[in-house]
C-alpha positions as a printed NumPy array, in Angstrom:
array([[ -5.577, -18.33 ,  12.992],
       [ -4.011, -16.322,  10.156],
       [ -3.401, -12.638,  10.758],
       [ -6.108, -10.572,   9.036],
       [ -5.219,  -6.91 ,   9.238],
       [ -8.373,  -5.673,   7.523],
       [-10.61 ,  -7.609,   9.899],
       [ -8.711,  -6.43 ,  12.997],
       [ -8.752,  -2.768,  11.942],
       [-12.461,  -2.932,  11.01 ],
       [-13.25 ,  -4.419,  14.444],
       [-11.347,  -1.577,  16.162],
       [-13.272,   1.031,  14.132],
       [-16.629,  -0.661,  14.873],
       [-15.81 ,  -0.595,  18.6  ],
       [-14.833,   3.081,  18.353],
       [-18.164,   3.887,  16.618],
       [-19.909,   2.061,  19.465],
       [-18.438,   4.649,  21.877],
       [-15.654,   2.15 ,  22.712],
       [-18.126,  -0.295,  24.267],
       [-17.838,  -4.044,  23.518],
       [-19.711,  -5.246,  20.413],
       [-22.114,  -8.182,  20.305],
       [-21.25 , -11.488,  18.614],
       [-22.283, -10.183,  15.166],
       [-19.881,  -7.241,  15.48 ],
       [-22.644,  -4.644,  15.938],
       [-23.572,  -2.265,  18.756],
       [-25.615,  -3.765,  21.588],
       [-28.04 ,  -0.847,  21.638],
       [-28.971,   1.864,  19.163],
       [-27.267,   5.115,  20.098],
       [-27.473,   7.707,  17.344],
       [-24.289,   9.691,  16.954],
       [-22.313,  12.073,  14.759],
       [-18.894,  11.225,  13.319],
       [-16.243,  13.921,  12.923],
       [-12.949,  13.085,  11.172],
       [ -9.999,  14.783,   9.489],
       [ -8.789,  14.063,   5.934],
       [ -6.199,  11.484,   7.034],
       [ -8.701,   9.498,   9.109],
       [-11.251,   9.737,   6.308],
       [ -8.704,   7.867,   4.155],
       [ -8.345,   5.213,   6.894],
       [-12.135,   4.722,   7.013],
       [-12.776,   4.897,   3.259],
       [-11.561,   1.398,   2.175],
       [-13.039,  -0.278,   5.281],
       [-16.462,   1.146,   5.955],
       [-19.104,   2.414,   3.533],
       [-21.995,   4.794,   4.219],
       [-24.478,   1.935,   4.74 ],
       [-22.092,   0.44 ,   7.34 ],
       [-21.971,   3.757,   9.21 ],
       [-25.775,   3.713,   9.482],
       [-25.626,   0.184,  10.911],
       [-23.401,   1.573,  13.674],
       [-25.852,   4.395,  14.464],
       [-23.92 ,   7.163,  12.67 ],
       [-26.531,   9.502,  11.19 ],
       [-24.297,  12.431,  10.196],
       [-20.6  ,  12.692,   9.396],
       [-18.42 ,  15.746,   8.744],
       [-14.821,  16.764,   8.155],
       [-13.471,  18.568,  11.217],
       [-12.348,  21.654,   9.266],
       [-15.826,  22.335,   7.81 ],
       [-18.281,  24.804,   9.411],
       [-20.809,  22.812,  11.417],
       [-24.093,  23.71 ,  13.15 ],
       [-24.891,  22.567,  16.725],
       [-26.722,  19.218,  17.095],
       [-28.11 ,  18.826,  20.594],
       [-28.667,  15.682,  22.682],
       [-26.413,  13.617,  20.43 ],
       [-22.905,  12.308,  21.215],
       [-20.109,  13.06 ,  18.732],
       [-17.373,  10.549,  17.917],
       [-14.165,  12.294,  16.836],
       [-11.578,  10.289,  14.879],
       [ -8.575,  12.507,  14.088],
       [ -4.795,  12.694,  14.107],
       [ -3.267,  14.188,  17.223],
       [ -2.155,  17.569,  15.824],
       [ -2.111,  21.04 ,  17.355],
       [ -4.699,  22.238,  14.819],
       [ -7.133,  19.396,  15.568],
       [ -6.847,  20.026,  19.329],
       [ -7.677,  23.719,  18.738],
       [-10.728,  22.732,  16.665],
       [-11.961,  20.28 ,  19.312],
       [-11.599,  22.935,  22.039],
       [-13.508,  25.437,  19.848],
       [-16.293,  22.856,  19.2  ],
       [-16.589,  22.055,  22.921],
       [-16.637,  25.725,  23.941],
       [-19.514,  26.332,  21.452],
       [-21.361,  23.274,  22.878],
       [-21.783,  21.863,  19.358],
       [-22.626,  18.396,  20.68 ],
       [-23.898,  16.817,  23.867],
       [-20.784,  14.73 ,  24.623],
       [-17.407,  14.37 ,  22.894],
       [-15.822,  10.924,  22.484],
       [-12.294,  11.7  ,  21.288],
       [-10.34 ,   9.046,  19.385],
       [ -6.831,   9.794,  18.152],
       [ -5.396,   7.726,  15.3  ],
       [ -2.245,   7.053,  17.338],
       [ -1.174,   8.002,  20.868],
       [ -1.665,  11.672,  21.749],
       [  1.546,  13.31 ,  23.084],
       [  1.35 ,  14.679,  26.613],
       [  1.833,  18.387,  25.612],
       [ -1.224,  18.157,  23.298],
       [ -3.249,  16.413,  26.009],
       [ -2.374,  19.28 ,  28.343],
       [ -3.441,  21.805,  25.661],
       [ -6.779,  19.982,  25.372],
       [ -7.259,  20.014,  29.153],
       [ -6.35 ,  23.702,  29.604],
       [ -8.412,  24.758,  26.539],
       [-11.612,  23.039,  27.709],
       [-11.02 ,  24.213,  31.284],
       [-10.714,  27.878,  30.284],
       [-13.908,  27.668,  28.165],
       [-15.716,  25.775,  30.954],
       [-16.495,  22.822,  28.658],
       [-14.487,  20.013,  30.32 ],
       [-17.672,  18.176,  31.29 ],
       [-18.516,  17.664,  27.594],
       [-15.378,  15.558,  27.012],
       [-16.592,  12.048,  27.788],
       [-13.522,   9.939,  26.939],
       [-10.132,  10.263,  25.248],
       [ -8.773,   7.149,  23.493],
       [ -5.516,   6.322,  21.705],
       [ -6.633,   4.033,  18.875],
       [ -3.312,   3.023,  17.194],
       [ -4.972,   2.923,  13.77 ],
       [ -2.651,   5.226,  11.836],
       [ -2.406,   3.138,   8.654],
       [ -4.643,   2.467,   5.656],
       [ -5.675,  -1.162,   5.017],
       [ -6.478,  -1.723,   1.333],
       [ -6.896,  -5.512,   1.331],
       [ -6.765,  -8.292,   3.953],
       [ -2.962,  -8.48 ,   3.499],
       [ -2.106,  -5.003,   2.192],
       [ -1.563,  -1.739,   4.084],
       [  0.021,   1.657,   3.555],
       [  1.086,   4.374,   6.   ],
       [ -0.08 ,   6.928,   3.381],
       [  3.164,   8.816,   4.004],
       [  3.814,  10.912,   0.895],
       [  7.197,  11.541,  -0.786],
       [  9.072,   9.394,   1.711],
       [ 11.641,   8.283,  -0.887],
       [ 12.536,  11.901,  -1.69 ],
       [ 12.808,  12.854,   1.981],
       [ 15.063,   9.923,   2.892],
       [ 17.346,  10.377,  -0.124],
       [ 17.459,  14.166,  -0.204],
       [ 21.162,  15.145,  -0.128],
       [ 20.296,  18.33 ,   1.765],
       [ 18.343,  16.531,   4.529],
       [ 19.913,  16.924,   7.977],
       [ 20.132,  14.258,  10.688],
       [ 17.164,  15.71 ,  12.588],
       [ 14.924,  15.615,   9.497],
       [ 15.881,  11.996,   8.76 ],
       [ 15.209,  11.056,  12.402],
       [ 11.735,  12.645,  12.23 ],
       [ 10.875,  10.632,   9.092],
       [ 12.141,   7.376,  10.658],
       [ 10.17 ,   8.178,  13.836],
       [  6.99 ,   8.655,  11.779],
       [  7.469,   5.331,   9.945],
       [  8.123,   3.507,  13.241],
       [  4.973,   5.042,  14.732],
       [  2.878,   3.734,  11.801],
       [  4.431,   0.258,  12.032],
       [  3.875,   0.197,  15.797],
       [  0.167,   0.989,  15.207],
       [ -0.057,  -1.918,  12.731],
       [  1.551,  -4.391,  15.149],
       [ -0.622,  -3.126,  18.023],
       [ -3.761,  -3.674,  15.92 ],
       [ -2.613,  -7.21 ,  15.074],
       [ -1.533,  -7.679,  18.74 ],
       [  1.745,  -9.368,  17.709],
       [  5.388,  -8.792,  18.617],
       [  7.382, -10.116,  15.654],
       [ 11.   , -11.16 ,  15.17 ],
       [ 12.493,  -8.347,  13.042],
       [ 14.907,  -8.946,  10.13 ],
       [ 16.426,  -6.392,   7.748],
       [ 19.549,  -5.726,   5.648],
       [ 22.238,  -3.811,   7.542],
       [ 22.675,  -0.084,   6.87 ],
       [ 20.332,   2.575,   5.502],
       [ 16.738,   3.36 ,   6.473],
       [ 15.726,  -0.32 ,   6.946],
       [ 18.172,  -0.768,   9.845],
       [ 17.252,   2.615,  11.34 ],
       [ 13.526,   1.738,  11.319],
       [ 14.153,  -1.805,  12.625],
       [ 16.364,  -0.621,  15.525],
       [ 13.989,   2.143,  16.621],
       [ 10.946,  -0.152,  16.322],
       [ 12.731,  -2.809,  18.395],
       [ 13.42 ,  -0.197,  21.106],
       [  9.836,   1.13 ,  20.985],
       [  8.427,  -2.396,  21.423],
       [ 10.883,  -3.189,  24.27 ],
       [  9.928,  -0.005,  26.135],
       [  6.23 ,  -0.674,  25.62 ],
       [  6.424,  -4.309,  26.776],
       [  7.754,  -3.087,  30.153],
       [  4.479,  -1.193,  30.761],
       [  1.99 ,  -2.987,  32.997],
       [ -1.009,  -2.6  ,  30.661],
       [  0.717,  -2.98 ,  27.325],
       [ -1.148,  -3.418,  24.037],
       [  0.297,  -6.899,  23.494],
       [ -0.87 ,  -8.467,  26.76 ],
       [ -3.785, -10.355,  25.181],
       [ -1.47 , -12.105,  22.712],
       [  1.022, -11.938,  25.566],
       [  3.192, -14.706,  26.876],
       [  1.157, -17.32 ,  25.058],
       [  2.22 , -15.995,  21.662],
       [  5.818, -15.463,  22.783],
       [  6.21 , -19.185,  23.441],
       [  4.07 , -20.024,  20.431],
       [  4.672, -19.243,  16.727],
       [  5.36 , -15.556,  16.192],
       [  5.441, -13.77 ,  12.824],
       [  8.588, -12.421,  11.208],
       [  8.739,  -8.755,  10.152],
       [ 11.069,  -8.161,   7.164],
       [ 11.919,  -4.496,   6.554],
       [ 13.417,  -3.279,   3.253],
       [ 14.329,   0.037,   1.641],
       [ 13.117,   0.878,  -1.886],
       [ 16.709,   0.894,  -3.202],
       [ 16.873,  -2.843,  -2.441],
       [ 15.065,  -3.424,  -5.741],
       [ 14.494,  -0.162,  -7.581],
       [ 13.337,  -1.724, -10.859],
       [  9.982,  -3.009,  -9.526],
       [  8.871,   0.539,  -8.7  ],
       [  9.508,   1.682, -12.306],
       [  8.676,  -1.223, -14.614],
       [  5.467,  -1.659, -16.613],
       [  3.473,  -4.735, -15.642],
       [  0.755,  -6.487, -17.652],
       [ -1.256,  -8.063, -14.835],
       [ -4.738,  -6.801, -14.058],
       [ -4.281,  -5.369, -10.544],
       [ -0.977,  -3.527, -11.279],
       [ -2.382,  -2.254, -14.623],
       [ -5.528,  -0.835, -13.014],
       [ -3.372,   0.938, -10.402],
       [ -0.658,   2.159, -12.783],
       [ -2.818,   3.152, -15.768],
       [ -6.216,   4.087, -14.302],
       [ -4.99 ,   5.49 , -10.974],
       [ -6.656,   3.199,  -8.398],
       [ -6.701,   5.134,  -5.101],
       [ -8.059,   3.848,  -1.787],
       [ -9.707,   0.95 ,  -3.691],
       [-11.681,   3.379,  -5.87 ],
       [-11.309,   4.492,  -9.486],
       [-13.254,   6.41 , -12.134],
       [-13.526,   5.422, -15.812],
       [-15.69 ,   6.585, -18.751],
       [-19.098,   4.856, -18.689],
       [-20.654,   2.876, -21.562],
       [-23.176,   5.613, -22.363],
       [-20.917,   8.583, -21.658],
       [-20.24 ,  10.248, -18.325],
       [-17.901,   8.95 , -15.633],
       [-18.445,   5.794, -13.584],
       [-16.823,   5.394, -10.166],
       [-16.161,   1.855,  -8.944],
       [-15.026,   0.24 ,  -5.703],
       [-12.502,  -2.576,  -6.135],
       [-12.109,  -4.585,  -2.961],
       [-12.781,  -7.989,  -1.429],
       [-16.558,  -7.524,  -1.884],
       [-15.97 ,  -7.791,  -5.652],
       [-15.517, -11.538,  -6.379],
       [-14.113, -10.937,  -9.884],
       [-11.401,  -8.556,  -8.612],
       [-10.437, -10.925,  -5.781],
       [-10.208, -13.938,  -8.115],
       [ -8.579, -12.385, -11.203],
       [ -6.442,  -9.451,  -9.984],
       [ -3.191, -11.384, -10.496],
       [ -3.963, -12.603, -14.04 ],
       [ -2.364, -11.184, -17.205],
       [ -4.697,  -8.735, -18.956],
       [ -5.597, -11.004, -21.943],
       [ -6.642, -13.761, -19.512],
       [ -8.883, -11.264, -17.701],
       [-10.594, -10.329, -20.985],
       [-11.277, -14.045, -21.653],
       [-12.649, -14.478, -18.114],
       [-15.03 , -11.481, -18.528],
       [-16.315, -12.996, -21.797],
       [-16.762, -16.408, -20.181],
       [-18.695, -14.974, -17.205],
       [-20.91 , -12.935, -19.542],
       [-21.784, -16.071, -21.555],
       [-22.546, -18.   , -18.363],
       [-24.766, -15.15 , -17.149],
       [-26.715, -15.104, -20.455],
       [-27.166, -18.875, -20.298],
       [-28.476, -18.656, -16.707],
       [-30.921, -15.875, -17.678],
       [-32.231, -17.965, -20.601],
       [-32.571, -20.903, -18.248],
       [-34.689, -18.863, -15.799],
       [-36.825, -17.49 , -18.649],
       [-37.406, -20.955, -20.078],
       [-38.417, -22.411, -16.692],
       [-40.887, -19.593, -16.044],
       [-42.439, -19.429, -19.492],
       [-40.571, -16.304, -20.58 ],
       [-39.332, -15.554, -24.075],
       [-36.319, -17.613, -25.009],
       [-33.211, -15.473, -25.197],
       [-34.85 , -12.362, -23.728],
       [-33.076, -10.763, -20.796],
       [-34.851, -11.721, -17.609],
       [-36.537,  -8.686, -16.08 ],
       [-39.208, -10.315, -13.954],
       [-42.196,  -8.985, -16.011],
       [-43.144, -12.182, -17.822],
       [-43.37 , -14.575, -14.874],
       [-46.731, -16.096, -15.767],
       [-48.115, -19.578, -16.181],
       [-45.454, -21.696, -14.633],
       [-45.779, -20.959, -10.918],
       [-43.795, -24.046,  -9.958],
       [-40.488, -22.273, -10.642],
       [-41.694, -18.823,  -9.708],
       [-40.125, -18.684,  -6.237],
       [-36.797, -20.051,  -7.467],
       [-36.729, -17.452, -10.235],
       [-37.561, -14.605,  -7.857],
       [-34.892, -15.786,  -5.421],
       [-32.278, -15.905,  -8.194],
       [-33.039, -12.34 ,  -9.365],
       [-30.786, -10.478,  -6.849],
       [-27.886, -12.846,  -7.534],
       [-28.25 , -12.477, -11.321],
       [-28.516,  -8.68 , -11.053],
       [-25.39 ,  -8.551,  -8.883],
       [-23.453, -10.755, -11.312],
       [-24.46 ,  -8.522, -14.232],
       [-23.302,  -5.407, -12.341],
       [-19.887,  -6.973, -11.666],
       [-19.533,  -8.054, -15.332],
       [-20.523,  -4.56 , -16.569],
       [-18.069,  -2.957, -14.135],
       [-15.099,  -5.028, -15.313],
       [-16.118,  -4.706, -18.972],
       [-15.917,  -0.91 , -18.574],
       [-12.593,  -1.103, -16.717],
       [-11.126,  -3.516, -19.3  ],
       [-12.327,  -1.272, -22.155],
       [-10.643,   1.768, -20.568],
       [ -7.447,  -0.262, -20.074],
       [ -7.508,  -1.591, -23.629],
       [ -7.708,   1.946, -25.022],
       [ -4.581,   2.948, -23.07 ],
       [ -2.756,  -0.297, -23.931],
       [ -3.309,   0.269, -27.669],
       [ -2.481,   3.991, -27.593],
       [  0.691,   3.479, -25.556],
       [  1.825,  -0.062, -26.572],
       [  1.902,  -0.999, -22.893],
       [  2.075,  -4.726, -23.688],
       [  5.27 ,  -4.107, -25.654],
       [  6.821,  -2.032, -22.822],
       [  6.054,  -4.761, -20.258],
       [  7.511,  -7.53 , -22.439],
       [ 10.655,  -5.63 , -23.483],
       [ 11.414,  -4.51 , -19.903],
       [ 11.021,  -8.062, -18.639],
       [ 13.35 ,  -9.34 , -21.38 ],
       [ 15.896,  -6.646, -20.488],
       [ 15.905,  -7.647, -16.826],
       [ 16.45 , -11.313, -17.735],
       [ 19.069, -10.796, -20.478],
       [ 20.777,  -7.787, -18.9  ],
       [ 20.803,  -5.872, -22.203],
       [ 18.801,  -4.802, -25.251],
       [ 19.679,  -4.201, -28.905],
       [ 20.513,  -0.499, -29.301],
       [ 18.367,  -0.075, -32.447],
       [ 15.378,  -1.606, -30.662],
       [ 15.978,   0.64 , -27.646],
       [ 15.994,   3.843, -29.718],
       [ 12.931,   2.748, -31.73 ],
       [ 10.964,   2.306, -28.467],
       [ 12.014,   5.785, -27.309],
       [ 10.805,   7.252, -30.622],
       [  7.633,   5.131, -30.819],
       [  4.271,   5.067, -29.034],
       [  3.812,   5.891, -25.355],
       [  3.696,   8.905, -23.073],
       [  6.848,  10.775, -22.064],
       [  6.794,   8.95 , -18.731],
       [  6.477,   5.527, -20.418],
       [  9.633,   6.3  , -22.42 ],
       [ 11.453,   7.688, -19.402],
       [ 10.608,   4.582, -17.351],
       [ 11.845,   2.375, -20.195],
       [ 15.135,   4.307, -20.407],
       [ 15.667,   3.975, -16.624],
       [ 14.893,   0.234, -16.768],
       [ 17.596,  -0.03 , -19.454],
       [ 20.053,   1.711, -17.092],
       [ 19.18 ,  -0.562, -14.175],
       [ 19.144,  -3.853, -16.089],
       [ 22.551,  -3.478, -17.756],
       [ 25.624,  -4.293, -15.674],
       [ 27.887,  -2.08 , -17.805],
       [ 26.828,   0.425, -20.442],
       [ 29.137,   2.099, -22.991],
       [ 29.136,   5.871, -22.608],
       [ 28.142,   6.453, -26.26 ],
       [ 25.004,   4.298, -25.751],
       [ 23.949,   6.328, -22.696],
       [ 24.453,   9.535, -24.682],
       [ 22.307,   8.267, -27.566],
       [ 19.515,   7.432, -25.083],
       [ 19.76 ,  10.905, -23.539],
       [ 19.64 ,  12.454, -27.007],
       [ 16.526,  10.436, -27.913],
       [ 14.829,  11.536, -24.649],
       [ 15.667,  15.203, -25.261],
       [ 14.434,  15.014, -28.853],
       [ 11.072,  13.922, -27.472],
       [ 11.268,  16.886, -25.042],
       [ 11.421,  14.608, -22.006],
       [ 12.882,  15.876, -18.726],
       [ 15.881,  13.621, -18.006],
       [ 16.33 ,  14.523, -14.295],
       [ 15.16 ,  11.083, -13.085],
       [ 17.39 ,   9.314, -15.655],
       [ 20.408,  11.411, -14.581],
       [ 19.752,  10.639, -10.91 ],
       [ 19.716,   6.861, -11.45 ],
       [ 22.803,   7.145, -13.69 ],
       [ 24.634,   9.025, -10.915],
       [ 23.625,   6.437,  -8.294],
       [ 24.73 ,   3.643, -10.581],
       [ 28.156,   5.153, -11.285],
       [ 28.599,   5.733,  -7.551],
       [ 27.86 ,   2.065,  -6.855],
       [ 30.441,   1.031,  -9.445],
       [ 32.971,   3.246,  -7.619],
       [ 31.991,   1.626,  -4.317],
       [ 32.361,  -1.864,  -5.731],
       [ 35.744,  -1.271,  -7.348],
       [ 37.34 ,   0.842,  -4.613],
       [ 39.949,  -0.86 ,  -2.431],
       [ 39.301,  -0.954,   1.32 ],
       [ 41.555,   2.03 ,   2.061],
       [ 39.713,   4.476,  -0.197],
       [ 36.328,   2.806,   0.207],
       [ 35.508,   4.426,   3.552],
       [ 36.081,   7.891,   2.073],
       [ 33.719,   7.125,  -0.808],
       [ 31.091,   5.816,   1.605],
       [ 31.366,   8.961,   3.743],
       [ 30.986,  11.129,   0.667],
       [ 28.141,   8.995,  -0.697],
       [ 26.147,   9.129,   2.524],
       [ 26.574,  12.894,   2.657],
       [ 25.421,  13.176,  -0.952],
       [ 22.544,  10.722,  -0.887],
       [ 21.212,  11.095,   2.633],
       [ 20.951,   7.822,   4.54 ],
       [ 20.207,   5.365,   1.815],
       [ 23.193,   4.692,  -0.402],
       [ 22.735,   1.166,  -1.709],
       [ 23.266,  -0.745,  -4.93 ],
       [ 20.684,   0.225,  -7.525],
       [ 21.325,  -3.048,  -9.309],
       [ 21.469,  -5.143,  -6.12 ],
       [ 18.456,  -7.19 ,  -7.113],
       [ 19.454,  -7.822, -10.726],
       [ 21.504, -10.989, -10.21 ],
       [ 18.651, -12.422,  -8.146],
       [ 16.237, -11.617, -10.951],
       [ 18.115, -13.921, -13.287],
       [ 16.684, -17.003, -11.564],
       [ 14.748, -19.356, -13.822],
       [ 11.323, -18.55 , -12.354],
       [ 11.799, -14.77 , -12.767],
       [ 10.85 , -14.298,  -9.125],
       [ 11.359, -10.835,  -7.658],
       [ 14.458, -10.424,  -5.494],
       [ 12.146,  -9.291,  -2.683],
       [ 10.068, -12.504,  -2.807],
       [ 13.139, -14.734,  -2.938],
       [ 14.672, -12.937,   0.04 ],
       [ 11.432, -13.068,   2.059],
       [ 11.128, -16.783,   1.26 ],
       [ 14.663, -17.372,   2.582],
       [ 13.981, -15.268,   5.711],
       [ 10.744, -17.156,   6.443],
       [ 12.5  , -20.512,   6.079],
       [ 14.894, -19.375,   8.796],
       [ 17.744, -21.608,   7.576],
       [ 21.374, -20.542,   7.079],
       [ 21.631, -18.847,   3.686],
       [ 24.587, -16.778,   2.41 ],
       [ 22.229, -14.201,   0.85 ],
       [ 20.632, -13.312,   4.194],
       [ 23.112, -14.454,   6.86 ],
       [ 24.334, -10.872,   7.29 ],
       [ 20.799,  -9.568,   7.931],
       [ 20.103,  -8.056,  11.323],
       [ 17.983, -10.122,  13.756],
       [ 16.057,  -8.244,  16.457],
       [ 13.737,  -9.861,  18.985],
       [ 11.988,  -7.265,  21.193],
       [ 10.95 ,  -9.992,  23.678],
       [ 14.5  , -11.323,  24.157],
       [ 17.161,  -9.842,  26.478],
       [ 19.203,  -7.274,  24.59 ],
       [ 22.546,  -8.79 ,  23.63 ],
       [ 25.674,  -7.01 ,  22.451],
       [ 24.943,  -5.436,  19.094],
       [ 21.224,  -5.681,  19.815],
       [ 20.673,  -8.968,  18.047],
       [ 21.099, -12.664,  18.425],
       [ 20.597, -15.466,  15.934],
       [ 19.753, -17.805,  18.812],
       [ 16.22 , -16.385,  19.065],
       [ 15.366, -17.17 ,  15.457],
       [ 12.904, -20.061,  15.402],
       [ 12.073, -20.885,  11.785],
       [ 10.356, -21.727,   9.607],
       [  7.82 , -18.908,  10.019],
       [  4.214, -19.503,   8.994],
       [  3.361, -15.795,   8.97 ],
       [  5.339, -12.833,   7.731],
       [  4.92 ,  -9.065,   7.49 ],
       [  6.985,  -7.419,   4.724],
       [  7.442,  -3.646,   4.878],
       [  8.913,  -1.525,   2.079],
       [ 10.239,   1.927,   3.006],
       [ 10.058,   4.521,   0.204],
       [  7.042,   3.326,  -1.766],
       [  5.452,   0.005,  -2.686],
       [  3.271,  -1.28 ,  -5.524],
       [  0.844,  -4.005,  -6.581],
       [  3.576,  -5.931,  -8.438],
       [  5.407,  -6.688,  -5.176],
       [  2.144,  -7.31 ,  -3.335],
       [  1.041,  -9.832,  -5.991],
       [  4.432, -11.556,  -5.994],
       [  4.34 , -12.036,  -2.191],
       [  0.774, -13.41 ,  -2.302],
       [  1.897, -15.906,  -4.965],
       [  4.79 , -16.886,  -2.686],
       [  2.349, -17.545,   0.177],
       [  0.101, -19.688,  -2.049],
       [  2.992, -21.627,  -3.593],
       [  4.299, -23.108,  -0.345],
       [  3.658, -26.852,  -0.326],
       [  4.661, -27.901,   3.204],
       [  2.769, -25.369,   5.29 ],
       [  0.334, -22.648,   4.365],
       [  2.268, -19.426,   4.691],
       [  0.63 , -16.053,   5.137],
       [  2.281, -12.774,   4.107],
       [  1.094,  -9.215,   4.815],
       [  2.677,  -6.493,   2.637],
       [  2.951,  -2.897,   3.803],
       [  4.673,   0.242,   2.569],
       [  5.077,   3.923,   3.334],
       [  2.83 ,   4.691,   0.315],
       [  1.463,   2.888,  -2.756],
       [  3.03 ,   4.42 ,  -5.875],
       [  2.435,   4.042,  -9.603],
       [  5.528,   3.915, -11.826],
       [  4.88 ,   7.516, -12.92 ],
       [  4.608,   8.738,  -9.311],
       [  7.865,   7.044,  -8.333],
       [  9.742,   8.424, -11.355],
       [  8.443,  11.858, -10.344],
       [ 10.225,  11.432,  -6.987],
       [ 13.437,  10.401,  -8.788],
       [ 13.143,  13.568, -10.905],
       [ 12.787,  15.734,  -7.771],
       [ 16.015,  14.199,  -6.402],
       [ 17.763,  14.717,  -9.746],
       [ 16.802,  18.392,  -9.678],
       [ 17.873,  18.761,  -6.033],
       [ 21.309,  17.503,  -7.079],
       [ 21.464,  19.851, -10.05 ],
       [ 21.251,  16.966, -12.546],
       [ 18.1  ,  18.211, -14.312],
       [ 17.847,  18.391, -18.051],
       [ 15.378,  18.661, -20.901],
       [ 12.082,  20.379, -21.414],
       [  8.59 ,  19.004, -21.035],
       [  8.616,  17.788, -17.437],
       [  8.922,  14.019, -17.16 ],
       [  6.191,  13.907, -14.556],
       [  3.505,  14.504, -17.178],
       [  1.732,  11.178, -17.309],
       [ -1.04 ,  12.066, -19.712]])
């Protein structure tokens, strides 16, 4: 059975809401126990894409509150707490217990609670004589946000800045890596799989892979480990492969404009936790959920925007035809919208018409929703020439250059400051070599538009450093590497590493091509140097052994450190669907989902930290 992260995490949450008792075959509680749910902001974000208010009621949750809000006592009712294990949350729980806010406390921590905090909880409730109110304490290993069946995020903000900050010390880097590993461990524990781990050598990807391998090894030695149910059966059977990458592996994808529906909605309208707000047809603001319960979103998210507009039109016409058909069969007025008021005369079709009402109403709501979203997108596309940006950037990546006159005209034309800045950075990344006078003319054009060039300067500096690395002979190379790692934290890597791979005829992302090669598991010069770690195998010298690699893999988990996006997610889903021989399944995860503007903002922060800032009118303004 294919791995379904959303389903597994939803099941864990349902069990938690059922006071950690087993659920019945329909996934609901076996008896009605009314309860209160208390969560912190982070856990609210975990719940938000998975469980709606009506679902909470189904699980007996009558009231729900944020832990940091003032709350009144509710007697004779158990409280389910779902929070991160932090000092502040422990203090709040102890205060709630000492005030006897609820009858019993069922404490669920989003990952494992460290022993010192557990001791604080014990001593705090003991001193306030409220220990008896604490019913159970559970480690839930749910510290990640699942957005779609095959998409998750650790919701770990500004990770790219923190890992690449030249002033970051070893301890700070270790803490960040530790946090990422903890989130990945939670994901694997929820899926109940121990994967084979692959990653490029060096940088954050290797650090995360090595620490995760060690964490899994240590955990597998425990008697009651979280992977026992998948256990030895899955170790001899097909296991998934986990491919870990660092954002610098393919920087361009995080910056480029894309013209497909799902990436556009995220990048332009700011889709967050599967929710977005757009102006309504009759004024005001409409808020919409975009997830698997929306059939149009699921079916058309990967289409180019013009194709989506055609599909909306086609579904609207089909809806109108079906309404006319119902009206005609029930003696209604031809062409009038079916509202159920004129069902007279023809009782033969009455029941069919009544039964089709909910389905027709639902279809109309979905069509109206996507009409509004498409209208909002179209306004932005026209105002900012987003179609032109997407096409020109794609051409640049394929050709490796752009006519200078065309480049300057784009920088002086339509678009926000961030659109222009992203375009200028894409120009830097796509070109193998750029004459100095051309770079200066681009910088001048950016400054004339009062655009902060910090992000541009940062990428330029990284690029020149990579050229130095590539051209240096072996004797001086080690000195440059030492200096580079000091300057750029732990993640010095070729900004243009993915460009030559992008020149393939099918324009496939370097990430997708690499994942495809890793899942095939055959010798391949592009990936032969990648690290192989198998937490179930005896540790060999160097911590890896190619002998444990049993390909091809039917299931893969791809994790991007430093920020991911819907372009990569879409590309990996296409890869999974394109496989002819065996149906492959790919889950995509990242430290955080970022729009192009948000990622460029992080580049600008790094540019400023290195004293490379320049230009007025902060580049992070995305209006």
